C-alpha positions as CSV (number, residue, x, y, z in Angstrom):
1,M,30.2,23.2,87.6
2,Q,33.2,22.2,89.5
3,V,34.6,18.7,89.6
4,T,34.8,18.6,93.3
5,A,31.1,19.5,93.6
6,V,30.2,16.5,91.4
7,L,32.5,14.2,93.4
8,E,30.9,15.2,96.6
9,R,27.6,13.8,95.4
10,V,29.0,10.5,94.4
11,P,28.8,7.9,97.2
12,L,32.4,6.8,97.0
13,D,32.3,4.9,100.3
14,R,29.3,2.8,99.3
15,I,30.9,2.0,95.9
16,S,34.1,1.0,97.6
17,N,32.3,-1.3,100.0
18,E,30.3,-2.9,97.2
19,A,33.5,-3.3,95.2
20,R,35.1,-5.2,98.1
21,D,32.1,-7.5,98.3
22,V,32.5,-8.7,94.7
23,R,34.2,-12.1,94.6
24,F,36.5,-12.7,91.6
25,G,36.0,-16.5,91.5
26,E,32.3,-16.3,91.5
27,T,32.2,-13.6,88.9
28,L,34.6,-15.6,86.7
29,L,32.4,-18.7,87.0
30,R,29.3,-16.7,86.1
31,L,31.0,-15.4,83.1
32,V,32.1,-18.9,81.9
33,L,28.5,-20.1,82.6
34,F,27.1,-17.3,80.5
35,L,29.4,-18.0,77.6
36,L,28.7,-21.8,77.7
37,V,24.9,-21.2,77.8
38,G,25.2,-18.7,75.0
39,M,27.2,-21.2,72.9
40,G,24.7,-23.9,73.6
41,K,21.8,-21.7,72.5
42,A,23.7,-20.6,69.4
43,A,24.4,-24.3,68.6
44,G,20.7,-25.1,69.1
45,Y,19.6,-22.4,66.8
46,G,22.3,-23.3,64.4
47,W,20.6,-26.7,64.2
48,L,17.0,-25.5,64.4
49,V,17.1,-22.9,61.7
50,P,18.2,-25.2,58.8
51,V,15.9,-28.0,59.9
52,W,13.0,-25.5,60.2
53,C,13.8,-24.2,56.7
54,A,14.0,-27.7,55.2
55,L,10.7,-28.7,56.7
56,A,9.1,-25.4,55.4
57,V,10.4,-26.3,51.9
58,R,9.0,-29.8,52.2
59,E,5.6,-28.4,53.3
60,G,5.6,-26.0,50.3
61,W,6.5,-28.9,48.0
62,R,3.7,-31.0,49.4
63,E,1.2,-28.1,48.9
64,V,2.2,-27.7,45.2
65,H,2.5,-31.5,44.6
66,P,-0.1,-33.2,46.7
67,P,0.2,-37.0,47.0
68,R,-1.8,-38.9,44.3
69,A,-4.8,-40.9,45.3
70,G,-4.1,-44.6,45.9
71,R,-0.5,-43.9,46.9
72,G,-0.3,-44.3,50.6
73,P,2.7,-44.4,52.9
74,A,5.4,-46.9,52.1
75,G,4.7,-50.4,53.3
76,A,1.0,-49.8,53.8
77,G,-0.4,-52.4,51.5
């Protein structure tokens, strides 16, 4: 297959027109937004994961060591 035959099937004019329509500023802002949202999600999961693990350990502890009868919550009596 010849290279010219392949290039004849590629819509170069349409690609060029679409490339001219891309706005640099808008693209840059979207990239910054994407990065900030990604960092926010990472920070959220960075907080959620250790808290979730701590609560899971607490639940396991409570299952193995249930509260004794007569010992209610602090300040309830």
